[in-house]
VOFI-843318 format. One record per residue (C-alpha): residue number from 0; residue in one letter; chain; x, y, z. Coordinates in nm, 2 decimals. Each point is the difference from the previous one (the first is absolute). Last residue first. Example, Ala and Ser with C-alpha at 12.3 -4.5 7.8 and 13.67 -1.06 7.14 Angstrom:
<nodes>
+-----+------+-----+--------+--------+--------+
: seq : type : mol :      X :      Y :      Z :
+-----+------+-----+--------+--------+--------+
:   1 :    S :   A :   1.37 :  -0.11 :   0.71 :
:   0 :    A :   A :  -0.14 :  -0.34 :   0.07 :
+-----+------+-----+--------+--------+--------+
</nodes>
This chain:
<nodes>
+-----+------+-----+--------+--------+--------+
: seq : type : mol :      X :      Y :      Z :
+-----+------+-----+--------+--------+--------+
: 235 :    R :   A :   2.99 :  -7.34 :  -2.73 :
: 234 :    Y :   A :  -0.36 :   0.13 :   0.02 :
: 233 :    R :   A :  -0.09 :   0.02 :   0.37 :
: 232 :    M :   A :   0.34 :   0.06 :   0.15 :
: 231 :    Q :   A :   0.07 :   0.26 :  -0.26 :
: 230 :    R :   A :  -0.33 :   0.18 :   0.07 :
: 229 :    K :   A :   0.09 :   0.01 :   0.37 :
: 228 :    L :   A :   0.33 :   0.16 :  -0.08 :
: 227 :    A :   A :  -0.16 :   0.27 :  -0.20 :
: 226 :    P :   A :  -0.25 :   0.06 :   0.27 :
: 225 :    E :   A :   0.27 :   0.06 :   0.27 :
: 224 :    S :   A :  -0.14 :   0.04 :   0.35 :
: 223 :    D :   A :  -0.13 :  -0.36 :   0.06 :
: 222 :    S :   A :   0.28 :  -0.12 :  -0.24 :
: 221 :    L :   A :   0.26 :   0.06 :   0.27 :
: 220 :    S :   A :  -0.18 :  -0.24 :   0.24 :
: 219 :    E :   A :   0.00 :  -0.27 :  -0.26 :
: 218 :    L :   A :   0.37 :   0.05 :  -0.08 :
: 217 :    H :   A :   0.08 :  -0.03 :   0.37 :
: 216 :    E :   A :  -0.18 :  -0.33 :   0.02 :
: 215 :    E :   A :   0.18 :  -0.12 :  -0.31 :
: 214 :    F :   A :   0.34 :   0.10 :   0.13 :
: 213 :    T :   A :  -0.06 :  -0.19 :   0.32 :
: 212 :    E :   A :  -0.07 :   0.20 :   0.31 :
: 211 :    E :   A :   0.15 :  -0.02 :   0.36 :
: 210 :    D :   A :   0.33 :   0.14 :  -0.10 :
: 209 :    P :   A :  -0.15 :   0.31 :  -0.14 :
: 208 :    V :   A :   0.05 :   0.05 :  -0.38 :
: 207 :    K :   A :   0.16 :   0.33 :  -0.10 :
: 206 :    S :   A :  -0.18 :   0.18 :  -0.27 :
: 205 :    K :   A :   0.12 :   0.15 :  -0.33 :
: 204 :    I :   A :  -0.29 :   0.10 :  -0.22 :
: 203 :    Y :   A :  -0.01 :   0.22 :  -0.31 :
: 202 :    V :   A :   0.37 :   0.04 :  -0.03 :
: 201 :    G :   A :   0.20 :   0.32 :   0.04 :
: 200 :    T :   A :   0.20 :   0.19 :  -0.25 :
: 199 :    R :   A :   0.38 :  -0.03 :  -0.06 :
: 198 :    G :   A :   0.18 :   0.30 :  -0.13 :
: 197 :    I :   A :  -0.10 :   0.27 :  -0.25 :
: 196 :    K :   A :   0.23 :  -0.06 :  -0.30 :
: 195 :    D :   A :   0.14 :  -0.35 :   0.06 :
: 194 :    R :   A :  -0.34 :  -0.11 :   0.13 :
: 193 :    R :   A :  -0.16 :   0.11 :  -0.33 :
: 192 :    T :   A :   0.27 :  -0.19 :  -0.20 :
: 191 :    L :   A :  -0.06 :  -0.31 :   0.22 :
: 190 :    V :   A :  -0.38 :   0.00 :  -0.03 :
: 189 :    R :   A :  -0.02 :   0.07 :  -0.38 :
: 188 :    V :   A :   0.28 :  -0.25 :  -0.08 :
: 187 :    R :   A :  -0.16 :  -0.26 :   0.22 :
: 186 :    E :   A :  -0.34 :   0.05 :  -0.16 :
: 185 :    K :   A :   0.14 :  -0.01 :  -0.35 :
: 184 :    V :   A :   0.17 :  -0.34 :   0.07 :
: 183 :    I :   A :  -0.31 :  -0.13 :   0.18 :
: 182 :    E :   A :  -0.22 :   0.08 :  -0.29 :
: 181 :    I :   A :   0.23 :  -0.15 :  -0.26 :
: 180 :    G :   A :  -0.08 :  -0.34 :   0.14 :
: 179 :    V :   A :   0.28 :  -0.22 :   0.12 :
: 178 :    N :   A :   0.23 :  -0.24 :  -0.19 :
: 177 :    L :   A :   0.32 :   0.16 :   0.12 :
: 176 :    R :   A :   0.15 :   0.04 :  -0.34 :
: 175 :    R :   A :  -0.33 :   0.09 :  -0.17 :
: 174 :    S :   A :  -0.11 :   0.26 :   0.26 :
: 173 :    V :   A :   0.35 :   0.14 :  -0.01 :
: 172 :    E :   A :  -0.01 :   0.04 :  -0.38 :
: 171 :    P :   A :  -0.34 :   0.18 :   0.03 :
: 170 :    E :   A :   0.13 :   0.24 :   0.27 :
: 169 :    M :   A :   0.31 :   0.11 :  -0.20 :
: 168 :    G :   A :  -0.04 :   0.37 :   0.05 :
: 167 :    I :   A :   0.10 :   0.00 :   0.37 :
: 166 :    I :   A :   0.17 :  -0.34 :   0.06 :
: 165 :    G :   A :   0.35 :   0.10 :   0.10 :
: 164 :    E :   A :   0.27 :  -0.27 :  -0.05 :
: 163 :    E :   A :   0.19 :  -0.23 :   0.23 :
: 162 :    I :   A :   0.20 :  -0.31 :  -0.10 :
: 161 :    H :   A :   0.08 :  -0.25 :   0.28 :
: 160 :    G :   A :   0.27 :  -0.18 :   0.18 :
: 159 :    N :   A :   0.26 :  -0.25 :  -0.13 :
: 158 :    E :   A :  -0.22 :  -0.25 :  -0.18 :
: 157 :    T :   A :  -0.26 :   0.26 :  -0.09 :
: 156 :    P :   A :  -0.32 :   0.11 :   0.17 :
: 155 :    T :   A :  -0.22 :   0.26 :  -0.16 :
: 154 :    I :   A :  -0.09 :   0.29 :   0.22 :
: 153 :    L :   A :  -0.24 :   0.24 :  -0.17 :
: 152 :    E :   A :   0.04 :   0.34 :   0.16 :
: 151 :    L :   A :  -0.30 :   0.19 :   0.13 :
: 150 :    K :   A :   0.20 :   0.14 :   0.29 :
: 149 :    K :   A :  -0.22 :  -0.21 :   0.23 :
: 148 :    N :   A :   0.13 :  -0.32 :  -0.17 :
: 147 :    V :   A :  -0.14 :  -0.18 :  -0.30 :
: 146 :    G :   A :   0.03 :  -0.38 :  -0.05 :
: 145 :    A :   A :   0.20 :  -0.27 :  -0.17 :
: 144 :    V :   A :   0.04 :  -0.33 :   0.18 :
: 143 :    R :   A :   0.27 :  -0.17 :   0.20 :
: 142 :    E :   A :  -0.03 :  -0.38 :   0.04 :
: 141 :    G :   A :   0.21 :  -0.19 :   0.26 :
: 140 :    I :   A :   0.28 :   0.12 :   0.22 :
: 139 :    K :   A :   0.21 :  -0.30 :   0.12 :
: 138 :    E :   A :  -0.02 :  -0.19 :   0.33 :
: 137 :    G :   A :  -0.25 :  -0.25 :  -0.14 :
: 136 :    K :   A :  -0.14 :   0.16 :  -0.31 :
: 135 :    M :   A :  -0.16 :   0.31 :   0.16 :
: 134 :    M :   A :  -0.28 :   0.23 :  -0.10 :
: 133 :    D :   A :  -0.19 :  -0.22 :  -0.25 :
: 132 :    N :   A :  -0.21 :  -0.22 :   0.23 :
: 131 :    I :   A :  -0.09 :   0.30 :   0.22 :
: 130 :    G :   A :  -0.15 :   0.20 :  -0.28 :
: 129 :    V :   A :   0.16 :   0.29 :  -0.18 :
: 128 :    L :   A :  -0.17 :   0.33 :  -0.09 :
: 127 :    G :   A :   0.15 :   0.32 :  -0.15 :
: 126 :    S :   A :  -0.12 :   0.36 :   0.03 :
: 125 :    F :   A :  -0.25 :  -0.04 :  -0.28 :
: 124 :    R :   A :  -0.10 :  -0.35 :   0.12 :
: 123 :    Y :   A :  -0.10 :   0.15 :   0.33 :
: 122 :    F :   A :  -0.23 :   0.27 :  -0.15 :
: 121 :    D :   A :  -0.12 :  -0.26 :  -0.26 :
: 120 :    E :   A :  -0.18 :  -0.17 :   0.29 :
: 119 :    E :   A :  -0.20 :   0.31 :   0.05 :
: 118 :    T :   A :  -0.07 :   0.03 :  -0.38 :
: 117 :    E :   A :  -0.13 :  -0.36 :   0.00 :
: 116 :    K :   A :  -0.25 :   0.09 :   0.28 :
: 115 :    M :   A :   0.07 :  -0.12 :   0.35 :
: 114 :    K :   A :  -0.25 :  -0.21 :   0.20 :
: 113 :    L :   A :  -0.06 :   0.15 :   0.34 :
: 112 :    L :   A :   0.21 :   0.02 :   0.32 :
: 111 :    P :   A :   0.32 :   0.00 :  -0.21 :
: 110 :    L :   A :   0.32 :  -0.11 :   0.18 :
: 109 :    T :   A :   0.32 :   0.19 :   0.07 :
: 108 :    I :   A :   0.29 :  -0.13 :   0.21 :
: 107 :    T :   A :   0.25 :   0.26 :   0.10 :
: 106 :    V :   A :   0.36 :  -0.04 :   0.11 :
: 105 :    R :   A :   0.25 :   0.28 :   0.05 :
: 104 :    D :   A :  -0.10 :   0.18 :   0.32 :
: 103 :    D :   A :  -0.14 :  -0.32 :   0.16 :
: 102 :    I :   A :  -0.28 :  -0.25 :  -0.07 :
: 101 :    H :   A :  -0.22 :   0.26 :  -0.15 :
: 100 :    I :   A :  -0.32 :  -0.18 :  -0.10 :
:  99 :    H :   A :  -0.18 :   0.21 :  -0.26 :
:  98 :    A :   A :  -0.36 :  -0.09 :  -0.09 :
:  97 :    K :   A :  -0.13 :   0.13 :  -0.33 :
:  96 :    P :   A :  -0.32 :   0.16 :  -0.11 :
:  95 :    V :   A :  -0.04 :  -0.01 :  -0.38 :
:  94 :    S :   A :   0.00 :   0.34 :  -0.16 :
:  93 :    N :   A :  -0.32 :   0.18 :  -0.11 :
:  92 :    P :   A :  -0.01 :   0.25 :   0.28 :
:  91 :    C :   A :   0.38 :   0.07 :  -0.02 :
:  90 :    A :   A :   0.31 :  -0.16 :   0.15 :
:  89 :    V :   A :  -0.18 :  -0.22 :   0.26 :
:  88 :    V :   A :   0.23 :  -0.10 :   0.28 :
:  87 :    I :   A :  -0.08 :  -0.23 :   0.29 :
:  86 :    E :   A :   0.25 :  -0.02 :   0.28 :
:  85 :    R :   A :   0.19 :  -0.23 :   0.23 :
:  84 :    S :   A :   0.31 :   0.10 :   0.19 :
:  83 :    Q :   A :   0.34 :  -0.12 :   0.14 :
:  82 :    F :   A :  -0.13 :  -0.35 :   0.01 :
:  81 :    G :   A :  -0.03 :  -0.25 :   0.29 :
:  80 :    L :   A :   0.13 :  -0.33 :   0.12 :
:  79 :    W :   A :   0.19 :  -0.05 :  -0.33 :
:  78 :    V :   A :   0.13 :  -0.34 :  -0.12 :
:  77 :    S :   A :  -0.28 :  -0.24 :   0.09 :
:  76 :    S :   A :  -0.25 :   0.29 :  -0.03 :
:  75 :    L :   A :   0.07 :   0.03 :  -0.38 :
:  74 :    S :   A :  -0.25 :  -0.27 :  -0.10 :
:  73 :    Y :   A :  -0.25 :   0.14 :   0.25 :
:  72 :    E :   A :   0.02 :   0.35 :  -0.16 :
:  71 :    I :   A :  -0.05 :  -0.13 :  -0.35 :
:  70 :    K :   A :  -0.29 :  -0.23 :   0.10 :
:  69 :    Y :   A :  -0.15 :   0.29 :   0.20 :
:  68 :    S :   A :  -0.01 :   0.21 :  -0.32 :
:  67 :    P :   A :  -0.25 :  -0.22 :  -0.17 :
:  66 :    V :   A :   0.13 :  -0.05 :  -0.35 :
:  65 :    V :   A :  -0.05 :   0.21 :  -0.31 :
:  64 :    E :   A :   0.25 :  -0.08 :  -0.27 :
:  63 :    L :   A :   0.29 :   0.22 :  -0.12 :
:  62 :    L :   A :   0.22 :  -0.03 :   0.31 :
:  61 :    I :   A :   0.28 :   0.26 :   0.01 :
:  60 :    I :   A :   0.34 :   0.01 :   0.18 :
:  59 :    D :   A :   0.20 :   0.32 :   0.01 :
:  58 :    I :   A :   0.35 :  -0.02 :   0.15 :
:  57 :    D :   A :   0.13 :   0.35 :   0.03 :
:  56 :    S :   A :   0.30 :   0.16 :  -0.17 :
:  55 :    T :   A :   0.22 :   0.24 :   0.20 :
:  54 :    K :   A :   0.33 :  -0.19 :  -0.07 :
:  53 :    K :   A :  -0.09 :  -0.01 :  -0.36 :
:  52 :    V :   A :  -0.18 :  -0.27 :  -0.21 :
:  51 :    D :   A :   0.02 :  -0.01 :  -0.38 :
:  50 :    G :   A :  -0.10 :  -0.36 :  -0.04 :
:  49 :    R :   A :  -0.33 :   0.04 :  -0.19 :
:  48 :    A :   A :  -0.21 :  -0.20 :   0.25 :
:  47 :    L :   A :   0.17 :   0.15 :   0.31 :
:  46 :    S :   A :  -0.02 :   0.34 :  -0.17 :
:  45 :    G :   A :  -0.38 :  -0.01 :  -0.02 :
:  44 :    H :   A :  -0.21 :  -0.30 :   0.07 :
:  43 :    V :   A :   0.04 :  -0.32 :   0.21 :
:  42 :    Y :   A :  -0.26 :  -0.27 :  -0.05 :
:  41 :    S :   A :  -0.23 :  -0.23 :   0.19 :
:  40 :    E :   A :  -0.17 :  -0.33 :  -0.05 :
:  39 :    I :   A :  -0.24 :  -0.11 :   0.27 :
:  38 :    P :   A :   0.04 :  -0.11 :   0.36 :
:  37 :    L :   A :   0.29 :   0.23 :   0.10 :
:  36 :    K :   A :   0.29 :  -0.13 :   0.20 :
:  35 :    E :   A :   0.22 :  -0.06 :  -0.30 :
:  34 :    M :   A :  -0.04 :   0.37 :  -0.08 :
:  33 :    I :   A :   0.18 :   0.11 :   0.31 :
:  32 :    K :   A :   0.30 :  -0.22 :  -0.06 :
:  31 :    Q :   A :   0.00 :   0.10 :  -0.37 :
:  30 :    A :   A :   0.02 :   0.37 :   0.09 :
:  29 :    H :   A :   0.31 :  -0.05 :   0.21 :
:  28 :    M :   A :   0.16 :  -0.21 :  -0.28 :
:  27 :    R :   A :  -0.09 :   0.28 :  -0.25 :
:  26 :    M :   A :   0.15 :   0.27 :   0.22 :
:  25 :    E :   A :   0.32 :  -0.20 :   0.05 :
:  24 :    R :   A :   0.04 :  -0.08 :  -0.37 :
:  23 :    L :   A :  -0.06 :   0.36 :  -0.11 :
:  22 :    R :   A :   0.25 :   0.14 :   0.26 :
:  21 :    E :   A :   0.25 :  -0.26 :  -0.12 :
:  20 :    W :   A :  -0.04 :   0.10 :  -0.36 :
:  19 :    D :   A :   0.04 :   0.37 :   0.07 :
:  18 :    E :   A :   0.30 :  -0.06 :   0.23 :
:  17 :    K :   A :   0.18 :  -0.20 :  -0.27 :
:  16 :    D :   A :  -0.04 :   0.28 :  -0.25 :
:  15 :    Y :   A :  -0.29 :   0.05 :  -0.24 :
:  14 :    I :   A :   0.05 :   0.16 :  -0.34 :
:  13 :    K :   A :  -0.24 :   0.27 :  -0.10 :
:  12 :    E :   A :  -0.08 :   0.03 :  -0.37 :
:  11 :    R :   A :  -0.13 :   0.31 :  -0.17 :
:  10 :    A :   A :  -0.30 :   0.07 :  -0.23 :
:   9 :    D :   A :  -0.05 :   0.35 :  -0.15 :
:   8 :    K :   A :  -0.32 :   0.19 :   0.03 :
:   7 :    R :   A :   0.06 :   0.16 :   0.34 :
:   6 :    Y :   A :  -0.31 :   0.17 :   0.16 :
:   5 :    S :   A :   0.06 :  -0.17 :   0.34 :
:   4 :    V :   A :  -0.25 :   0.08 :   0.28 :
:   3 :    K :   A :   0.17 :   0.12 :   0.31 :
:   2 :    E :   A :   0.05 :  -0.23 :   0.30 :
:   1 :    K :   A :  -0.11 :   0.14 :   0.33 :
:   0 :    M :   A :   0.26 :  -0.01 :   0.28 :
+-----+------+-----+--------+--------+--------+
</nodes>
């Protein structure tokens, strides 16, 4: 079910119960086991970084540096003989092309196929971003960070749960508190409020990668018919 954008102005605190904490701990431990296999530093983003996970929450893992995709797939091959699906997604003509490795219905690893701009990295910081070294402290939950959910609520972790407050109208304050550019805050408000009114729109490119191709090979073939993508590959 689609979550509606929140226009609330007041802040309210949510207290986590034992089930909430245990769900967060189990999901982070599962993510950590996957991330430990990867050859470069990786992060979780979204609710798993903030701590406000639900039964339906996914595990989204992101790499911020460009690395040959075969190294990522090879590092995971000792655990998974195959993946549910592999695809390239380009949100709009000027967006960085990303490789999505769907391990199963709930776990996705994303890596950029070209160098990301600062605003593109801010997209992940906006939602909350925690690295592998900060996720767990032994068997205990590690760092939880502030970030914004898809309802456009700023989630700020507290000792017993979190405080949530709508961000519409307080974009400069959110930019400062999350240490991200104001551009990404305004963009996410624009995109998510529009989606709330007219529904989700399509992306520029979403293409399944054949088993016999690497992500880079498939990106090259896609660029043959997409001038905007070819320009990105030349100048990024």
